[in-house]
Residue, then its C-alpha position, 0 to 999 in steps of 0.5 A: m617289951s624287952r630291950r632284946t625285942s627292941r634290936r633294930i631289924p635290918a629294912l628290906p631293900s626298897w625295890l625287891p626283884v625275885d628272891p634267890y632263895i626262890l629261884a634255889l627253889i625253882g632250881t629245886v624243882v627243874l633237878a626234881a623234873l629232870l632227876p626225880v629220885s625213886g626206888t632206894g633212892a627215894e626211900v634214901a631221901g625221905g628218911a633224910s627229908t623227914g630229919a630234916v623236917a625234925l632238925l628244922f622245927f627243933l632250932y625254931g623250939a632253941r631259937l625263941s625267947t620264951a620269956e620273950a613269947l611271955d612278955g609279948l602277951k601284953h600285947w594281946r588284943l594285937h596279936l588276937t588279932v594277927l592269930a584271927c586273920t591267919f587262922m580264920v579269915f583266911p581259911l574262910l578265902g580258903l573255903a570260898s575257893h572251892g567256888l573255883v573249881p572246876h573252870v578256874l582251879t583243878p582240884q588238887l590245885q584248890d586243895g594247895f589254895l585252901f593249904l596255903c589259907l592254913v598255914p602260919s604267918t611268917i616272922q623275918s619279912s614281916i618284921a622287915f617290913t614292920s621296920m621299913a614301914r616304920g611300925n610296931v616291931p616289937a609287936a611284930i616279933c611276938a605276932g610272928s612268933f606267936s603265929s609259928i607255935a599256934g600253927i604248929l598244932l592249927t594248921p594240921l587240925l584244921a587241914a585235917a579238918l577242911l581237906g578231910g582225905s582229898g589232900g593226902g589222906f589225913s587221919a589220926d595217924s597223919l596227926l600223930r605223924i604231925g606230933l612226932q616230926l614236928l611238935a615233938p621237936f620244937l619242945a625238946g628245942q624249947l627244953l634245951r635252949r638254956w644250953v643249946g640257945g647259945f651256941i644258936g646264937r654265935h653260930r645263927k648265919v651258919l644255921g640259917y644255911v641248914d634250914r634253907g637247904s633242908i628245906l630245899l631237901v624236903v622240895y626235891t623229896a616232896f617234888s620228884e614222889g610227884m613226878v613218878a606219880g605223874i601228878w603234874n600232867q594235871v598243870t597246864p600253862l592256863r592253870l598257872g595262870a589262873l592260879l595267880a590271879a587267884e592268889a592276887v585277889l587273896l593278897a588284895v583282900m587280906l592287906t585290905v581286911s588287916w588294914y582297914g580291921a584294925k583301924r576299926l578295932g582302935f589300932g594305932r598307926e604303928d600297930r595296923i602296920a605291923i598287924q597289915f604285914a604279919g597278918s597278911k602273909k604265909s611262911l614258906a619255912a613252916g608250910l614247906p615240911m608241913a606240907s610233906v608230912l601231910f601230903g606225902a607224894h601230892a606235896g608236890l601240887a600242894v606246896l606250889p600255890l605256897m611258893l608262888f604266894h610267898q614270892m607275890q607278897l614279898m613283891v608287893c609288901a616290899v611296894i607297901a612298906k616303901r610308901r607307908s614309910r614315906d608317910p608323916l607320922p602322926e603329930a605328938a599330942p600338945a603338952r597340956p597347960a599346967p594347972a595355975e598354982a604349978l605355975n606360982 
Protein backbone atom coordinates (compact mmCIF):
# COMPACT_ATOMS: atom_id res chain seq x y z
CA MET A 1 0.00 0.00 0.00
CA SER A 2 1.12 3.52 -0.65
CA ARG A 3 2.00 5.84 2.17
CA ARG A 4 -1.06 7.92 1.50
CA THR A 5 -3.41 5.00 2.15
CA SER A 6 -1.77 4.30 5.50
CA ARG A 7 -2.59 7.69 6.96
CA ARG A 8 -4.21 7.59 10.35
CA ILE A 9 -8.00 7.72 10.28
CA PRO A 10 -9.62 9.24 13.38
CA ALA A 11 -11.78 6.75 15.21
CA LEU A 12 -15.44 7.33 15.84
CA PRO A 13 -16.54 7.90 19.45
CA SER A 14 -16.91 4.77 21.53
CA TRP A 15 -20.59 5.47 22.06
CA LEU A 16 -22.31 6.80 18.98
CA PRO A 17 -25.57 8.68 19.62
CA VAL A 18 -27.91 9.69 16.83
CA ASP A 19 -25.82 11.00 13.94
CA PRO A 20 -26.39 14.79 13.68
CA TYR A 21 -26.67 14.41 9.94
CA ILE A 22 -29.49 11.91 10.42
CA LEU A 23 -31.26 14.59 12.47
CA ALA A 24 -30.76 16.99 9.56
CA LEU A 25 -32.24 14.41 7.20
CA ILE A 26 -35.22 13.91 9.50
CA GLY A 27 -35.69 17.67 9.67
CA THR A 28 -35.62 17.80 5.86
CA VAL A 29 -38.29 15.10 5.69
CA VAL A 30 -40.47 17.03 8.16
CA LEU A 31 -40.01 20.21 6.12
CA ALA A 32 -41.04 18.36 2.96
CA ALA A 33 -44.11 17.02 4.76
CA LEU A 34 -45.15 20.47 5.97
CA LEU A 35 -44.06 22.52 2.96
CA PRO A 36 -43.82 20.25 -0.08
CA VAL A 37 -42.74 21.96 -3.27
CA SER A 38 -45.07 21.67 -6.26
CA GLY A 39 -45.78 23.18 -9.66
CA THR A 40 -43.07 25.45 -11.01
CA GLY A 41 -41.21 25.22 -7.74
CA ALA A 42 -41.05 21.44 -8.13
CA GLU A 43 -39.54 21.83 -11.60
CA VAL A 44 -36.90 24.22 -10.26
CA ALA A 45 -36.14 21.93 -7.31
CA GLY A 46 -35.95 18.93 -9.63
CA GLY A 47 -33.44 20.68 -11.88
CA ALA A 48 -31.38 21.74 -8.87
CA SER A 49 -31.51 18.19 -7.50
CA THR A 50 -30.28 16.79 -10.82
CA GLY A 51 -27.38 19.24 -10.82
CA ALA A 52 -26.59 18.39 -7.19
CA VAL A 53 -26.42 14.68 -7.97
CA ALA A 54 -24.05 15.31 -10.90
CA LEU A 55 -21.87 17.51 -8.67
CA LEU A 56 -21.73 14.82 -5.99
CA PHE A 57 -20.46 12.17 -8.37
CA PHE A 58 -18.01 14.57 -10.00
CA LEU A 59 -16.50 15.19 -6.56
CA TYR A 60 -16.43 11.44 -5.86
CA GLY A 61 -14.43 10.91 -9.04
CA ALA A 62 -12.09 13.81 -8.39
CA ARG A 63 -11.28 12.61 -4.87
CA LEU A 64 -10.44 9.02 -5.73
CA SER A 65 -6.77 8.44 -6.43
CA THR A 66 -6.50 6.06 -9.37
CA ALA A 67 -2.95 5.14 -8.35
CA GLU A 68 -4.05 4.17 -4.84
CA ALA A 69 -6.95 2.14 -6.22
CA LEU A 70 -4.64 0.22 -8.55
CA ASP A 71 -2.18 -0.31 -5.70
CA GLY A 72 -5.00 -1.75 -3.61
CA LEU A 73 -5.66 -4.47 -6.18
CA LYS A 74 -2.77 -6.39 -4.63
CA HIS A 75 -5.21 -7.50 -1.91
CA TRP A 76 -7.69 -8.78 -4.47
CA ARG A 77 -9.07 -11.69 -2.40
CA LEU A 78 -10.22 -9.32 0.34
CA HIS A 79 -11.82 -6.92 -2.14
CA LEU A 80 -13.64 -9.71 -3.96
CA THR A 81 -14.97 -10.92 -0.61
CA VAL A 82 -16.34 -7.46 0.23
CA LEU A 83 -17.86 -7.11 -3.26
CA ALA A 84 -19.47 -10.54 -2.90
CA CYS A 85 -21.03 -9.49 0.42
CA THR A 86 -22.24 -6.19 -1.03
CA PHE A 87 -23.53 -7.25 -4.44
CA MET A 88 -24.32 -10.97 -3.99
CA VAL A 89 -25.23 -11.88 -0.40
CA PHE A 90 -27.08 -8.62 0.33
CA PRO A 91 -29.21 -8.83 -2.87
CA LEU A 92 -30.07 -12.49 -2.16
CA LEU A 93 -31.33 -11.50 1.29
CA GLY A 94 -33.23 -8.62 -0.30
CA LEU A 95 -34.93 -11.06 -2.68
CA ALA A 96 -35.82 -13.28 0.28
CA SER A 97 -37.70 -10.32 1.78
CA HIS A 98 -40.42 -10.88 -0.84
CA GLY A 99 -41.72 -13.42 1.64
CA LEU A 100 -42.52 -10.57 4.06
CA VAL A 101 -45.13 -9.08 1.70
CA PRO A 102 -47.93 -8.25 2.49
CA HIS A 103 -48.13 -9.28 6.15
CA VAL A 104 -44.93 -7.60 7.36
CA LEU A 105 -43.96 -5.10 4.64
CA THR A 106 -46.00 -3.34 2.01
CA PRO A 107 -44.87 -3.87 -1.60
CA GLN A 108 -43.51 -0.31 -1.69
CA LEU A 109 -41.48 -0.74 1.52
CA GLN A 110 -40.20 -4.07 0.27
CA ASP A 111 -38.99 -2.35 -2.92
CA GLY A 112 -37.09 0.09 -0.73
CA PHE A 113 -35.74 -2.78 1.38
CA LEU A 114 -34.50 -4.53 -1.75
CA PHE A 115 -32.99 -1.31 -3.09
CA LEU A 116 -31.14 -0.90 0.21
CA CYS A 117 -29.54 -4.30 -0.44
CA LEU A 118 -28.29 -3.15 -3.86
CA VAL A 119 -26.39 0.05 -3.02
CA PRO A 120 -22.59 0.05 -2.49
CA SER A 121 -20.75 -0.02 0.80
CA THR A 122 -19.66 3.02 2.76
CA ILE A 123 -16.15 4.40 2.77
CA GLN A 124 -15.73 6.82 5.68
CA SER A 125 -17.49 4.87 8.42
CA SER A 126 -16.00 1.55 7.29
CA ILE A 127 -12.53 3.07 7.58
CA ALA A 128 -13.24 4.70 10.93
CA PHE A 129 -14.66 1.55 12.51
CA THR A 130 -11.84 -0.57 11.09
CA SER A 131 -9.30 1.83 12.58
CA MET A 132 -11.09 1.84 15.93
CA ALA A 133 -11.11 -1.98 16.03
CA ARG A 134 -7.41 -2.14 15.03
CA GLY A 135 -8.07 -3.74 11.67
CA ASN A 136 -6.53 -3.38 8.21
CA VAL A 137 -7.23 0.30 7.48
CA PRO A 138 -5.57 0.49 4.01
CA ALA A 139 -7.64 -2.51 2.92
CA ALA A 140 -10.81 -0.84 4.20
CA ILE A 141 -9.97 2.31 2.22
CA CYS A 142 -9.54 0.38 -1.01
CA ALA A 143 -12.48 -1.96 -0.40
CA GLY A 144 -14.85 0.95 0.18
CA SER A 145 -13.53 2.77 -2.88
CA PHE A 146 -13.88 -0.28 -5.13
CA SER A 147 -17.41 -0.87 -3.85
CA SER A 148 -18.40 2.72 -4.63
CA ILE A 149 -16.97 2.50 -8.15
CA ALA A 150 -18.65 -0.85 -8.81
CA GLY A 151 -21.94 0.46 -7.40
CA ILE A 152 -22.21 3.16 -10.05
CA LEU A 153 -22.63 0.38 -12.61
CA LEU A 154 -23.92 -2.58 -10.60
CA THR A 155 -26.61 -0.86 -8.51
CA PRO A 156 -28.65 0.42 -11.49
CA LEU A 157 -28.21 -2.87 -13.36
CA LEU A 158 -29.25 -4.94 -10.35
CA ALA A 159 -32.17 -2.60 -9.71
CA ALA A 160 -33.33 -2.94 -13.30
CA ALA A 161 -33.05 -6.73 -13.14
CA LEU A 162 -34.52 -7.32 -9.66
CA LEU A 163 -36.99 -4.48 -9.23
CA GLY A 164 -38.21 -4.23 -12.83
CA GLY A 165 -41.08 -1.81 -13.30
CA SER A 166 -42.32 -2.06 -9.71
CA GLY A 167 -39.93 0.48 -8.25
CA GLY A 168 -39.87 3.44 -10.53
CA GLY A 169 -40.38 2.32 -14.08
CA PHE A 170 -36.88 1.07 -14.83
CA SER A 171 -36.10 1.14 -18.52
CA ALA A 172 -33.34 1.84 -20.98
CA ASP A 173 -34.15 5.52 -20.48
CA SER A 174 -33.61 5.29 -16.71
CA LEU A 175 -30.28 3.55 -17.25
CA LEU A 176 -29.30 6.28 -19.71
CA ARG A 177 -30.12 8.87 -17.04
CA ILE A 178 -27.89 6.96 -14.63
CA GLY A 179 -25.08 7.11 -17.16
CA LEU A 180 -25.50 10.83 -17.73
CA GLN A 181 -26.11 11.88 -14.12
CA LEU A 182 -23.81 9.50 -12.26
CA LEU A 183 -21.24 7.74 -14.41
CA ALA A 184 -20.35 10.64 -16.75
CA PRO A 185 -19.68 13.14 -13.91
CA PHE A 186 -17.67 10.49 -12.04
CA LEU A 187 -15.48 9.83 -15.07
CA ALA A 188 -15.12 13.57 -15.66
CA GLY A 189 -13.90 13.94 -12.08
CA GLN A 190 -11.34 11.19 -12.64
CA LEU A 191 -10.11 12.78 -15.87
CA LEU A 192 -9.84 16.25 -14.31
CA ARG A 193 -8.42 15.08 -10.99
CA ARG A 194 -4.92 16.11 -12.04
CA TRP A 195 -6.02 19.75 -12.21
CA VAL A 196 -8.78 19.96 -9.58
CA GLY A 197 -7.47 17.43 -7.04
CA GLY A 198 -5.32 19.99 -5.23
CA PHE A 199 -8.20 22.46 -4.94
CA ILE A 200 -10.47 19.74 -3.57
CA GLY A 201 -7.83 18.66 -1.08
CA ARG A 202 -7.38 22.22 0.21
CA HIS A 203 -11.11 22.81 0.57
CA ARG A 204 -12.14 19.35 1.76
CA LYS A 205 -14.15 20.66 4.72
CA VAL A 206 -16.14 23.17 2.67
CA LEU A 207 -16.82 20.63 -0.06
CA GLY A 208 -17.97 18.21 2.62
CA TYR A 209 -20.75 20.68 3.43
CA VAL A 210 -21.52 20.88 -0.29
CA ASP A 211 -21.84 17.08 -0.35
CA ARG A 212 -24.22 16.97 2.56
CA GLY A 213 -26.21 19.98 1.43
CA SER A 214 -26.67 18.40 -2.00
CA ILE A 215 -28.01 15.21 -0.43
CA LEU A 216 -30.43 17.21 1.74
CA LEU A 217 -31.73 18.90 -1.43
CA VAL A 218 -32.19 15.49 -3.07
CA VAL A 219 -34.08 14.21 -0.02
CA TYR A 220 -36.31 17.31 0.14
CA THR A 221 -37.20 17.03 -3.56
CA ALA A 222 -37.89 13.28 -3.33
CA PHE A 223 -40.05 13.51 -0.22
CA SER A 224 -41.91 16.52 -1.61
CA GLU A 225 -42.81 14.52 -4.71
CA GLY A 226 -43.98 11.71 -2.46
CA MET A 227 -46.19 14.05 -0.43
CA VAL A 228 -47.77 15.51 -3.56
CA ALA A 229 -48.35 12.00 -4.93
CA GLY A 230 -49.89 10.87 -1.61
CA ILE A 231 -47.64 7.84 -1.14
CA TRP A 232 -47.12 8.46 2.59
CA ASN A 233 -50.65 7.37 3.37
CA GLN A 234 -49.35 3.81 2.90
CA VAL A 235 -46.98 3.96 5.91
CA THR A 236 -48.20 3.28 9.46
CA PRO A 237 -46.27 3.09 12.76
CA LEU A 238 -46.82 -0.68 12.76
CA ARG A 239 -45.28 -1.00 9.31
CA LEU A 240 -42.31 1.13 10.36
CA GLY A 241 -41.76 -1.11 13.38
CA ALA A 242 -41.88 -4.18 11.15
CA LEU A 243 -39.38 -2.55 8.78
CA LEU A 244 -36.97 -1.84 11.63
CA ALA A 245 -37.22 -5.44 12.82
CA ALA A 246 -36.52 -6.76 9.32
CA GLU A 247 -33.50 -4.45 9.00
CA ALA A 248 -32.16 -5.54 12.39
CA VAL A 249 -32.25 -9.16 11.18
CA LEU A 250 -30.60 -8.15 7.90
CA LEU A 251 -27.75 -6.37 9.68
CA ALA A 252 -27.23 -9.23 12.15
CA VAL A 253 -27.04 -11.76 9.32
CA MET A 254 -24.53 -9.71 7.33
CA LEU A 255 -22.31 -9.02 10.34
CA THR A 256 -22.26 -12.75 11.09
CA VAL A 257 -21.71 -13.87 7.48
CA SER A 258 -18.93 -11.36 6.82
CA TRP A 259 -17.06 -12.20 10.06
CA TYR A 260 -17.27 -15.99 10.06
CA GLY A 261 -17.21 -16.28 6.27
CA ALA A 262 -13.91 -14.38 6.20
CA LYS A 263 -12.57 -16.77 8.84
CA ARG A 264 -13.52 -19.77 6.72
CA LEU A 265 -11.71 -18.18 3.78
CA GLY A 266 -8.51 -18.02 5.81
CA PHE A 267 -8.25 -14.28 6.48
CA GLY A 268 -6.43 -13.02 9.57
CA ARG A 269 -7.94 -10.87 12.31
CA GLU A 270 -7.12 -7.47 10.78
CA ASP A 271 -8.48 -8.45 7.37
CA ARG A 272 -11.62 -9.98 8.91
CA ILE A 273 -12.32 -6.68 10.67
CA ALA A 274 -12.03 -4.76 7.40
CA ILE A 275 -14.26 -7.29 5.63
CA GLN A 276 -16.90 -7.19 8.35
CA PHE A 277 -17.19 -3.41 8.47
CA ALA A 278 -16.93 -2.83 4.71
CA GLY A 279 -19.09 -5.81 3.79
CA SER A 280 -21.98 -5.24 6.18
CA LYS A 281 -22.77 -1.57 5.54
CA LYS A 282 -24.60 0.46 2.93
CA SER A 283 -23.86 3.98 1.72
CA LEU A 284 -26.51 6.62 2.34
CA ALA A 285 -24.49 9.18 0.36
CA ALA A 286 -24.45 6.99 -2.76
CA GLY A 287 -27.90 5.46 -2.35
CA LEU A 288 -29.94 8.66 -2.02
CA PRO A 289 -28.87 10.23 -5.33
CA MET A 290 -29.30 6.91 -7.13
CA ALA A 291 -32.80 6.48 -5.74
CA SER A 292 -33.80 9.97 -6.88
CA VAL A 293 -32.79 9.05 -10.43
CA LEU A 294 -34.24 5.54 -10.45
CA PHE A 295 -37.49 5.95 -8.53
CA GLY A 296 -38.68 9.47 -9.33
CA ALA A 297 -41.84 10.30 -7.36
CA HIS A 298 -41.51 7.02 -5.43
CA ALA A 299 -38.03 7.88 -4.13
CA GLY A 300 -39.39 8.96 -0.73
CA LEU A 301 -40.49 5.48 0.27
CA ALA A 302 -37.55 3.92 -1.55
CA VAL A 303 -34.95 5.71 0.58
CA LEU A 304 -36.76 5.33 3.92
CA PRO A 305 -35.36 1.82 4.58
CA LEU A 306 -31.86 3.02 3.64
CA MET A 307 -32.05 6.01 6.01
CA LEU A 308 -33.14 3.78 8.90
CA PHE A 309 -30.54 1.13 8.13
CA HIS A 310 -27.79 3.76 7.96
CA GLN A 311 -28.39 4.91 11.52
CA MET A 312 -28.80 1.35 12.78
CA GLN A 313 -25.51 0.21 11.24
CA LEU A 314 -23.63 3.14 12.77
CA MET A 315 -24.88 2.46 16.28
CA VAL A 316 -24.39 -1.32 16.14
CA CYS A 317 -20.97 -1.17 14.48
CA ALA A 318 -19.79 1.42 17.02
CA VAL A 319 -20.46 -1.08 19.80
CA ILE A 320 -18.76 -3.91 17.89
CA ALA A 321 -15.72 -1.78 17.06
CA LYS A 322 -15.36 -0.79 20.70
CA ARG A 323 -15.42 -4.45 21.76
CA ARG A 324 -12.95 -5.46 19.04
CA SER A 325 -10.57 -2.71 20.20
CA ARG A 326 -10.31 -4.48 23.56
CA ASP A 327 -9.52 -7.88 22.04
CA PRO A 328 -5.98 -9.09 22.76
CA LEU A 329 -3.89 -8.96 19.63
CA PRO A 330 -2.53 -12.31 18.41
CA GLU A 331 0.98 -12.96 19.61
CA ALA A 332 3.74 -12.74 17.08
CA ALA A 333 5.09 -16.06 15.91
CA PRO A 334 8.24 -17.09 17.85
CA ALA A 335 11.46 -16.48 16.01
CA ARG A 336 13.02 -19.55 14.44
CA PRO A 337 16.32 -20.66 16.01
CA ALA A 338 19.34 -19.69 13.98
CA PRO A 339 21.15 -22.43 12.10
CA ALA A 340 24.07 -23.96 13.95
CA GLU A 341 26.60 -22.65 11.48
CA ALA A 342 25.29 -19.14 11.96
CA LEU A 343 25.99 -19.35 15.68
CA ASN A 344 29.61 -20.12 15.20
